[in-house]
C-alpha positions in Angstrom: 0.0 0.0 0.1 2.9 2.4 0.9 4.4 1.5 -2.3 1.2 2.7 -4.3 1.2 5.8 -2.3 4.8 6.5 -3.2 4.1 5.8 -6.9 0.9 8.0 -7.0 3.1 11.0 -5.1 5.8 10.6 -7.8 3.2 10.9 -10.5 1.5 13.8 -9.0 4.8 15.7 -8.5 5.8 15.0 -12.1 2.3 16.4 -13.3 2.7 19.3 -11.2 6.2 20.2 -12.3 5.2 19.4 -16.0 2.4 21.8 -15.7 4.6 24.6 -13.9 7.2 24.0 -16.6 4.8 24.4 -19.2 3.4 27.6 -17.8 6.8 29.1 -17.4 7.8 28.2 -20.9 4.7 29.7 -22.5 5.1 32.8 -20.3 8.6 33.2 -21.4 8.2 32.2 -25.0 5.1 34.7 -25.5 5.9 37.5 -23.4 7.0 40.3 -25.7 10.5 42.0 -25.0 10.7 45.2 -23.2 9.2 48.2 -25.1 12.5 49.9 -26.2 10.5 52.7 -28.6 11.6 56.0 -27.9 8.6 58.4 -29.1 8.4 61.9 -29.1 5.7 64.2 -30.7 2.1 63.4 -32.2 0.6 62.7 -35.5 -2.7 64.1 -36.3 -5.1 63.0 -39.1 -2.6 60.9 -41.1 -4.2 59.6 -44.1 -4.2 55.7 -44.2 -3.7 53.5 -47.3 -5.8 50.3 -47.8 -4.3 47.6 -49.9 -6.2 44.9 -51.8 -5.8 41.3 -52.2 -8.1 38.1 -53.2 -10.8 40.9 -54.0 -10.6 41.9 -50.3 -10.4 45.8 -50.6 -9.5 46.2 -46.8 -6.9 43.4 -46.8 -4.2 45.6 -45.0 -4.1 49.1 -43.3 -0.9 51.0 -44.1 0.6 54.2 -42.7 2.9 56.4 -44.4 6.2 56.8 -42.7 9.4 58.7 -43.5 12.9 57.0 -42.5 15.7 59.0 -41.3 18.1 60.1 -44.2 15.9 59.2 -47.0 13.4 61.6 -48.9 10.9 59.0 -50.1 7.6 58.2 -48.5 7.5 54.6 -47.3 4.5 52.5 -45.7 4.3 50.3 -42.8 1.3 48.1 -41.8 -0.5 48.9 -38.6 -0.7 45.4 -37.0 -2.4 45.3 -33.6 -1.7 41.5 -33.6 2.2 42.2 -33.4 3.6 43.2 -30.0 6.5 44.7 -31.6 7.5 46.8 -34.4 9.6 45.3 -37.1 11.2 45.9 -40.5 11.6 43.9 -43.5 15.0 42.6 -44.5 14.3 42.1 -48.4 12.7 45.7 -48.5 15.4 47.4 -46.5 18.2 46.0 -48.4 16.9 47.3 -51.8 16.7 50.8 -50.4 20.2 51.4 -49.1 23.3 49.7 -48.3 23.4 51.1 -44.9 20.6 48.8 -43.7 23.0 45.7 -44.7 25.2 46.3 -41.5 23.2 44.7 -39.1 24.0 42.6 -36.0 23.9 38.8 -35.7 20.7 39.1 -34.0 19.0 40.8 -37.1 18.4 44.2 -35.3 19.4 47.6 -36.4 18.9 51.1 -35.1 17.2 53.7 -37.0 14.3 56.3 -36.8 11.1 56.7 -38.6 8.3 59.5 -38.6 4.7 59.2 -38.7 3.4 62.9 -39.4 5.2 64.9 -36.7 5.8 61.9 -34.4 9.4 60.5 -34.0 10.0 56.7 -33.4 13.4 55.6 -32.5 15.1 52.4 -31.2 18.5 50.8 -31.0 17.0 47.3 -31.4 14.3 47.2 -34.2 14.0 43.7 -35.1 14.6 42.7 -38.9 12.5 39.9 -40.3 13.4 37.8 -43.6 10.5 39.2 -45.4 9.1 41.7 -47.5 9.7 42.6 -51.2 12.3 44.5 -53.1 11.5 48.3 -53.3 11.4 50.2 -56.6 12.7 53.6 -55.9 12.0 54.7 -59.6 8.3 53.7 -59.7 6.5 56.8 -58.4 3.3 54.8 -58.1 4.8 51.8 -56.1 3.6 51.3 -52.6 6.8 50.6 -50.8 5.9 48.5 -47.7 9.2 48.1 -45.4 7.7 46.8 -42.1 5.1 46.5 -39.4 4.1 48.8 -36.7 3.1 46.9 -33.6 1.4 47.5 -30.2 4.6 48.8 -28.8 3.8 52.0 -30.6 0.3 51.9 -29.4 1.5 51.5 -25.8 3.1 54.9 -26.0 0.3 56.9 -27.5 -3.4 56.9 -27.6 -4.4 55.7 -30.9 -7.4 57.2 -33.1 -8.5 55.1 -36.0 -11.1 57.1 -37.8 -12.2 54.6 -40.5 -15.2 56.9 -41.6 -12.5 59.5 -42.7 -9.7 57.0 -43.3 -7.5 59.0 -40.8 -5.2 57.8 -37.9 -4.0 59.9 -35.0 -1.5 59.4 -32.3 -2.0 61.5 -29.4 -0.7 61.9 -25.7 -3.9 63.1 -24.0 -7.6 62.7 -24.3 -11.0 63.2 -22.4 -11.8 59.7 -21.7 -15.1 60.1 -19.8 -17.2 58.0 -22.1 -14.5 55.3 -22.5 -14.8 51.6 -21.3 -12.3 49.0 -20.1 -10.3 46.5 -22.1 -7.6 44.0 -21.5 -3.9 44.6 -22.6 -2.2 41.6 -21.9 1.4 41.0 -23.4 0.5 43.7 -25.8 -2.5 42.0 -27.0 -5.7 44.2 -27.3 -8.9 42.1 -25.9 -11.9 43.9 -26.3 -15.1 43.1 -24.4 -18.3 42.7 -26.7 -21.8 41.2 -26.6 -23.0 38.9 -29.6 -26.2 36.8 -29.2 -26.6 37.8 -25.5 -23.1 36.3 -24.8 -20.3 38.4 -23.4 -17.2 37.8 -25.4 -13.5 38.8 -25.2 -12.3 39.3 -28.5 -8.8 40.0 -29.9 -8.3 43.2 -32.0 -6.0 42.3 -34.8 -5.7 45.0 -37.4 -3.3 42.5 -39.3 -6.6 40.6 -40.1 -7.8 43.8 -41.5 -10.2 42.6 -44.1 -12.3 40.5 -41.7 -15.1 41.4 -39.2 -15.1 38.4 -37.0 -12.8 35.3 -37.1 -14.1 32.5 -34.7 -14.0 28.7 -34.8 -15.5 26.6 -37.5 -18.4 25.4 -34.9 -19.2 29.0 -33.9 -19.0 30.1 -37.6 -21.7 27.6 -38.3 -24.0 29.0 -35.8 -23.5 32.5 -36.9 -23.3 32.4 -40.6 -26.6 33.0 -42.7 -27.7 29.5 -43.5 -27.1 28.4 -47.1 -25.1 31.5 -47.8 -22.3 31.4 -50.1 -18.8 30.7 -48.8 -15.9 32.5 -50.0 -12.5 30.7 -49.8 -9.4 32.6 -49.9 -5.6 31.8 -49.0 -4.3 33.9 -46.2 -0.6 34.5 -45.3 0.5 34.6 -41.7 4.5 35.5 -41.9 4.8 33.1 -44.8 2.4 30.3 -43.4 -0.2 29.9 -45.9 -3.8 29.6 -44.5 -7.2 28.8 -45.9 -9.7 31.2 -44.8 -13.6 30.6 -45.1 -16.2 33.5 -44.9 -19.9 33.6 -45.0 -22.6 36.2 -44.7 -24.1 36.8 -41.3 -26.9 39.0 -40.1 -26.1 39.6 -36.5 -25.7 42.5 -34.0 -22.7 42.8 -32.0 -22.4 45.4 -29.1 -19.5 47.5 -27.7 -20.3 49.1 -24.4 -23.8 50.9 -25.6 -22.9 51.1 -29.3 -24.7 48.2 -31.3 -23.2 47.7 -34.6 -23.9 45.3 -37.7 -22.1 42.0 -37.9 -22.6 41.2 -41.6 -19.7 38.4 -42.2 -18.3 35.8 -40.1 -14.9 33.9 -41.0 -12.9 30.9 -39.7 -9.3 29.9 -40.6 -7.9 26.4 -41.2 -4.0 25.8 -41.1 -3.3 27.6 -37.7 -1.0 25.4 -35.4 -2.2 23.5 -32.5 -0.1 25.6 -30.4 -1.9 28.8 -31.6 -5.1 27.2 -30.8 -3.9 26.4 -27.4 -2.7 29.8 -26.8 -6.1 31.3 -28.0 -8.0 29.0 -25.5 -5.6 29.8 -22.7 -5.9 33.6 -23.2 -9.8 33.4 -22.7 -10.5 35.2 -26.1 -13.4 33.9 -28.0 -12.7 35.4 -31.5 -10.9 37.9 -33.3 -12.0 41.1 -35.0 -10.4 43.0 -37.8 -10.7 46.5 -39.2 -13.6 45.7 -41.6 -15.9 45.6 -38.7 -15.1 49.1 -37.7 -15.9 50.8 -41.2 -17.8 53.9 -40.8 -16.9 54.0 -37.2 -14.1 55.5 -35.0 -12.0 53.4 -32.7 -10.0 54.9 -30.0 -7.5 52.8 -28.0 -5.5 54.0 -24.8 -3.5 50.8 -24.3 -1.4 52.3 -21.5 -4.7 53.0 -19.4 -6.6 50.1 -20.8 -9.5 52.2 -22.1 -11.2 52.3 -25.4 -14.3 53.7 -27.3 -16.1 52.9 -30.4 -18.3 55.7 -31.9 
């Protein structure tokens, strides 16, 4: 009997240690690095640029930027699903020789401007991603990187989708704002759908979609017998299958009730991504398309937001 107790105790100890080890692993792996951005000034009413793909006119939201030492206007995608601001190696190397002198950790020091707001860091990460930049083509959309939530943490962000403008301010009257969660630089917004309280990840990187959820919930929300649109998505080079269908639902943020006209689910995500989504407590993901003709204001530092 004592032997069985000892075996049970050993098994229990292994389970506890494994769980603790897993928790520490995920905490370390998915905790973003410190925010090294040095931000000064503000940006007011910056025109945003939409790019289309697969007949989706809101595939990505771009902001015009100026790089220190270069005269041309470039663009960076605003991606609230990314906890850090990154640059694309393939794009930078086609711009200037100076960007080829990086450290072994694929980091470099530079500065860029959005309007009158200056953003600098000694540790911008560089990804092996992007396309060659054509400086001679005046009509080319020169995309050189991604702006993440490390910048949103430094400024109050106003996304005026009705007028296609973006602002980054330092102060604002937040009397009518509501609370949201800003965990590991992920934006988790509370909403109500079908009389159910939800926690939804706002990911502007999934720009052209309203609500992304599981296949099971997608089946519940979609309009029955509606046509299914199938697209190929791209998540940092990983090809995904994206299924969208019409919906006719109402979604509520605080006191504002909005139309939900489309619902989406994705195949091709890893088991790890699904596990992390479940562990975070979020029940779906929302993109920019949901907020068209509305204004979304995010104060990530104080975890306050407003949709109007």
